[in-house]
C-alpha positions as CSV (number, residue, x, y, z in Angstrom):
1,X,0.0,0.0,0.0
2,X,2.9,2.4,0.8
3,X,4.4,1.6,-2.6
4,X,1.2,2.9,-4.3
5,X,1.2,6.2,-2.4
6,X,4.9,6.6,-3.1
7,X,4.5,6.1,-6.8
8,X,1.5,8.5,-6.9
9,X,3.6,11.2,-5.1
10,X,6.5,10.7,-7.5
11,X,4.2,11.1,-10.5
12,X,2.7,14.2,-9.0
13,X,6.2,15.6,-8.3
14,X,7.3,14.8,-11.9
15,X,4.1,16.6,-13.3
16,X,4.7,19.7,-11.2
17,X,8.4,19.8,-12.3
18,X,7.5,19.4,-16.0
19,X,4.8,22.2,-15.6
20,X,7.4,24.5,-14.0
21,X,9.9,23.8,-16.8
22,X,7.3,24.5,-19.5
23,X,6.3,27.7,-17.8
24,X,9.9,28.9,-17.5
25,X,10.5,28.0,-21.1
26,X,7.5,29.9,-22.3
27,X,8.4,32.9,-20.1
28,X,12.0,33.0,-21.4
29,X,11.0,32.4,-25.1
30,X,8.4,35.2,-24.9
31,X,10.9,37.8,-23.7
32,X,13.9,36.7,-25.8
33,X,13.5,39.2,-28.5
34,X,12.4,42.1,-26.3
35,X,15.8,43.9,-26.1
36,X,16.0,44.0,-29.9
37,X,12.5,45.6,-30.1
38,X,13.4,48.2,-27.4
39,X,16.6,49.2,-29.2
40,X,14.7,49.4,-32.5
41,X,12.1,51.7,-30.9
42,X,14.7,53.8,-29.3
43,X,16.6,54.2,-32.5
44,X,13.5,55.3,-34.3
45,X,12.7,57.9,-31.6
46,X,16.2,59.3,-31.4
47,X,17.0,59.0,-35.1
48,X,15.4,62.2,-36.1
49,X,17.0,65.6,-36.3
50,X,16.0,66.6,-32.7
51,X,18.3,65.9,-29.8
52,X,17.2,64.6,-26.4
53,X,17.4,68.1,-25.0
54,X,15.1,69.4,-27.8
55,X,12.6,66.7,-27.0
56,X,12.6,67.4,-23.2
57,X,12.5,71.2,-23.4
58,X,8.8,71.6,-24.3
59,X,7.8,69.5,-21.3
60,X,8.7,72.2,-18.8
61,X,7.2,75.1,-20.7
62,X,4.0,76.8,-19.7
63,X,2.1,78.9,-22.2
64,X,0.2,81.8,-20.7
65,X,-2.2,83.0,-23.4
66,X,-3.9,86.3,-22.9
């Protein structure tokens, strides 16, 4: 009887381990190409004729129209 419970526990443990391995693989595979996409977006934003200071300058300006 103890052999049956032991084998059930071993199979449950194996199933949980396989599930964790699959989850980790999916998590890593999903984020694998993320740095390339971030660099590409950054290059597109900074690739224009404006510098970073030119892009930040309008944020602090206040227009007081009369």
